[in-house]
ROSE-4610 file (N, C-alpha, C; in Angstrom, 1 decimal, always signed):
// ROSE-4610
residu = [M/M/M/T/T/T/F/F/F/Q/Q/Q/V/V/V/F/F/F/L/L/L/S/S/S/E/E/E/K/K/K/A/A/A/Q/Q/Q/Q/Q/Q/D/D/D/L/L/L/E/E/E/A/A/A/F/F/F/P/P/P/S/S/S/K/K/K/Q/Q/Q/V/V/V/E/E/E/Q/Q/Q/I/I/I/L/L/L/A/A/A/D/D/D/C/C/C/R/R/R/R/R/R/L/L/L/A/A/A/G/G/G/D/D/D/P/P/P/I/I/I/P/P/P/D/D/D/G/G/G/K/K/K/R/R/R/I/I/I/K/K/K/K/K/K/L/L/L/Q/Q/Q/G/G/G/Y/Y/Y/K/K/K/E/E/E/N/N/N/L/L/L/Y/Y/Y/R/R/R/L/L/L/R/R/R/A/A/A/G/G/G/D/D/D/Y/Y/Y/R/R/R/V/V/V/V/V/V/F/F/F/R/R/R/R/R/R/A/A/A/G/G/G/T/T/T/R/R/R/I/I/I/D/D/D/I/I/I/T/T/T/R/R/R/V/V/V/L/L/L/S/S/S/K/K/K/E/E/E/D/D/D/F/F/F/Q/Q/Q/R/R/R/A/A/A/Y/Y/Y]
num = [1/1/1/2/2/2/3/3/3/4/4/4/5/5/5/6/6/6/7/7/7/8/8/8/9/9/9/10/10/10/11/11/11/12/12/12/13/13/13/14/14/14/15/15/15/16/16/16/17/17/17/18/18/18/19/19/19/20/20/20/21/21/21/22/22/22/23/23/23/24/24/24/25/25/25/26/26/26/27/27/27/28/28/28/29/29/29/30/30/30/31/31/31/32/32/32/33/33/33/34/34/34/35/35/35/36/36/36/37/37/37/38/38/38/39/39/39/40/40/40/41/41/41/42/42/42/43/43/43/44/44/44/45/45/45/46/46/46/47/47/47/48/48/48/49/49/49/50/50/50/51/51/51/52/52/52/53/53/53/54/54/54/55/55/55/56/56/56/57/57/57/58/58/58/59/59/59/60/60/60/61/61/61/62/62/62/63/63/63/64/64/64/65/65/65/66/66/66/67/67/67/68/68/68/69/69/69/70/70/70/71/71/71/72/72/72/73/73/73/74/74/74/75/75/75/76/76/76/77/77/77/78/78/78/79/79/79/80/80/80/81/81/81/82/82/82/83/83/83/84/84/84/85/85/85/86/86/86/87/87/87/88/88/88]
x = [+65.7/+65.9/+65.3/+66.1/+65.6/+65.3/+64.2/+63.8/+64.0/+64.2/+64.3/+63.0/+62.5/+61.2/+61.5/+60.8/+60.9/+59.5/+59.4/+58.1/+58.1/+57.1/+57.0/+56.6/+56.8/+56.5/+55.0/+54.1/+52.7/+52.4/+53.0/+52.8/+53.3/+54.4/+54.8/+53.8/+53.2/+52.2/+50.9/+50.6/+49.4/+49.7/+50.9/+51.2/+51.1/+51.5/+51.5/+50.1/+49.0/+47.7/+47.1/+47.8/+47.3/+47.9/+47.2/+47.8/+49.1/+50.0/+51.3/+51.3/+50.4/+50.3/+50.0/+49.1/+48.8/+49.9/+50.6/+51.8/+52.9/+53.1/+54.1/+53.7/+52.4/+52.0/+52.1/+51.7/+51.8/+53.2/+54.1/+55.5/+56.1/+55.7/+56.1/+55.7/+54.4/+53.9/+54.7/+55.0/+55.8/+57.2/+57.8/+59.1/+59.1/+57.9/+57.8/+57.7/+57.3/+57.3/+58.7/+59.7/+61.1/+61.4/+60.8/+61.1/+60.2/+58.9/+58.0/+56.9/+57.2/+56.2/+55.3/+55.2/+54.5/+53.0/+52.1/+50.7/+50.3/+49.5/+49.1/+47.6/+46.9/+45.4/+44.8/+45.6/+45.0/+45.3/+46.6/+47.0/+47.5/+48.1/+48.6/+47.8/+47.3/+46.6/+47.1/+47.0/+47.3/+46.1/+46.2/+45.0/+44.8/+43.5/+43.1/+42.8/+43.1/+42.6/+43.6/+44.9/+45.9/+47.0/+47.5/+48.6/+49.9/+50.2/+51.4/+50.9/+51.9/+51.5/+51.5/+50.2/+50.0/+49.5/+49.9/+49.5/+49.0/+48.1/+47.6/+47.9/+48.5/+48.8/+47.7/+47.1/+46.1/+46.9/+46.8/+47.5/+46.5/+45.8/+44.7/+43.5/+43.2/+42.1/+42.7/+43.9/+44.6/+45.0/+45.2/+45.6/+46.9/+47.9/+49.2/+49.2/+49.3/+49.4/+50.9/+51.4/+52.8/+53.0/+54.1/+54.5/+55.9/+56.1/+57.4/+58.1/+59.5/+60.3/+61.7/+61.9/+63.1/+63.1/+64.2/+64.3/+63.8/+63.1/+62.7/+61.2/+60.7/+59.3/+59.0/+58.2/+57.8/+56.4/+56.3/+55.0/+54.5/+53.3/+52.8/+51.8/+50.9/+49.9/+49.7/+49.2/+48.7/+47.4/+46.3/+45.0/+44.2/+43.2/+42.2/+41.4/+40.8/+40.0/+38.9/+38.2/+37.2/+37.8/+38.9/+39.5/+40.0/+40.6/+41.1/+40.0/+38.8/+37.7/+37.2/+37.2/+36.8/+37.9/+39.2/+40.2/+40.5/+40.4/+40.8/+39.7]
y = [-178.7/-178.7/-179.9/-180.6/-181.8/-181.5/-182.0/-181.8/-183.1/-182.9/-184.0/-184.3/-185.5/-185.9/-186.6/-186.1/-186.7/-187.1/-188.3/-188.7/-188.4/-187.8/-187.6/-188.9/-189.0/-190.2/-190.5/-189.5/-189.7/-190.3/-189.8/-190.3/-191.8/-192.1/-193.5/-194.4/-193.9/-194.7/-194.9/-193.8/-193.9/-195.0/-195.0/-196.0/-197.4/-197.6/-199.0/-199.6/-198.7/-199.2/-199.6/-199.3/-199.6/-200.9/-201.5/-202.7/-202.4/-203.4/-203.1/-202.7/-203.1/-202.7/-201.2/-200.7/-199.3/-198.5/-199.0/-198.3/-198.1/-199.1/-199.0/-197.9/-197.9/-196.9/-195.5/-195.3/-194.0/-193.6/-194.4/-194.1/-193.7/-194.4/-194.0/-192.6/-192.3/-191.0/-189.9/-190.3/-189.4/-189.1/-190.2/-190.0/-189.1/-189.1/-188.2/-186.7/-186.5/-185.1/-184.5/-185.3/-184.8/-184.1/-184.5/-183.9/-182.7/-182.7/-181.7/-181.5/-180.7/-180.6/-179.4/-178.8/-177.6/-177.9/-177.1/-177.4/-177.2/-178.2/-178.2/-178.2/-178.2/-178.2/-179.5/-180.5/-181.8/-182.8/-183.2/-184.1/-183.4/-182.2/-181.5/-180.1/-179.9/-178.6/-178.0/-176.7/-176.0/-176.0/-176.4/-176.4/-174.9/-174.5/-173.2/-173.1/-171.9/-171.7/-172.1/-172.3/-172.7/-171.6/-171.3/-170.4/-170.8/-172.1/-172.6/-173.1/-173.2/-173.7/-175.2/-175.7/-177.1/-177.5/-178.6/-179.1/-180.5/-180.9/-182.2/-182.9/-184.1/-184.9/-186.0/-186.2/-187.3/-188.5/-189.5/-190.8/-191.9/-192.0/-193.0/-192.7/-193.6/-193.3/-192.7/-192.3/-191.8/-190.3/-189.6/-188.2/-188.0/-187.4/-187.2/-185.7/-185.3/-183.9/-183.6/-182.5/-182.2/-180.7/-180.3/-178.8/-178.7/-177.6/-177.4/-176.3/-176.4/-175.4/-175.5/-174.5/-174.6/-175.8/-176.6/-177.8/-179.1/-178.8/-179.9/-180.1/-181.3/-181.6/-182.5/-182.1/-182.8/-183.4/-184.7/-185.4/-185.5/-184.9/-184.8/-185.9/-186.2/-187.2/-188.0/-189.2/-190.0/-190.6/-190.1/-190.5/-191.0/-191.8/-192.2/-191.0/-191.1/-189.9/-189.5/-190.4/-190.1/-189.4/-190.0/-189.4/-188.0/-187.8/-186.5/-185.5/-185.8/-184.9/-184.5/-185.4/-185.1/-184.2/-184.5/-183.8/-182.4/-182.3/-181.0/-180.4]
z = [+67.7/+69.2/+69.8/+70.6/+71.3/+72.7/+73.2/+74.6/+75.4/+76.7/+77.6/+78.3/+78.3/+78.9/+80.2/+81.2/+82.6/+83.1/+83.7/+84.3/+85.8/+86.3/+87.7/+88.4/+89.7/+90.4/+90.3/+90.3/+90.2/+88.8/+87.7/+86.4/+86.3/+86.9/+87.0/+87.6/+88.7/+89.4/+88.5/+87.8/+86.9/+85.8/+85.3/+84.2/+84.7/+86.0/+86.6/+86.6/+86.6/+86.6/+85.3/+84.2/+82.8/+82.3/+81.3/+80.7/+80.0/+79.9/+79.3/+77.9/+77.1/+75.7/+75.6/+76.4/+76.4/+77.0/+77.9/+78.5/+77.4/+76.6/+75.5/+74.6/+74.2/+73.3/+73.9/+75.1/+75.8/+75.9/+76.2/+76.3/+75.0/+73.9/+72.6/+72.2/+72.5/+72.3/+73.1/+74.3/+75.2/+74.6/+74.1/+73.5/+72.3/+71.5/+70.4/+70.8/+72.1/+72.6/+72.6/+72.7/+72.8/+71.5/+70.4/+69.1/+68.8/+69.2/+68.9/+69.9/+71.0/+72.0/+71.8/+70.6/+70.4/+70.2/+70.8/+70.6/+69.2/+68.7/+67.3/+67.1/+68.2/+68.2/+67.9/+67.7/+67.4/+68.5/+68.6/+69.7/+70.9/+70.7/+71.9/+72.0/+73.2/+73.4/+74.7/+74.8/+76.1/+76.9/+78.2/+79.1/+79.5/+79.5/+79.8/+81.3/+81.9/+83.3/+84.4/+84.0/+85.0/+85.0/+86.2/+86.3/+85.5/+85.7/+85.0/+83.7/+82.7/+81.4/+81.4/+81.4/+81.3/+79.9/+79.5/+78.1/+78.3/+77.2/+77.2/+75.9/+76.0/+74.8/+74.7/+73.6/+73.4/+72.9/+73.7/+73.4/+73.4/+72.3/+72.2/+73.1/+74.0/+75.0/+76.3/+76.3/+77.5/+77.2/+78.3/+78.2/+79.1/+78.5/+79.2/+79.5/+80.8/+81.2/+81.4/+80.8/+80.9/+81.0/+81.4/+81.4/+80.7/+80.1/+79.4/+80.2/+80.3/+80.9/+80.2/+79.3/+78.5/+77.6/+77.8/+77.0/+77.8/+78.9/+79.8/+79.7/+79.6/+79.6/+80.8/+81.7/+82.9/+82.7/+82.6/+82.5/+84.0/+84.2/+85.6/+85.9/+84.9/+85.1/+83.8/+83.9/+82.7/+83.2/+82.5/+82.9/+81.8/+82.1/+81.1/+80.7/+79.6/+79.1/+80.1/+80.7/+81.6/+82.9/+83.4/+84.6/+84.3/+83.1/+82.7/+82.7/+82.1/+82.1/+83.4/+84.4/+85.8/+86.5/+86.2/+86.9/+86.3/+85.0/+84.4/+83.6]
């Protein structure tokens, strides 16, 4: 099953603040989500304590927050590890 990956406006703004090399790596990791967005306990984890099902993808020193709905994956935020720890 293939999933469709969508970037929110806020996630696009987050990516604009990062160096282009990191953006390429983050986007490559996001594209891999289309093939397998299932939490595995290593790179992808479900965030606890939220009403909606939010997940975290570890992409190097950055964290990608996303939600799944059917075959759609919505990337809501892309944060540095430190910012992610403060926000979530």
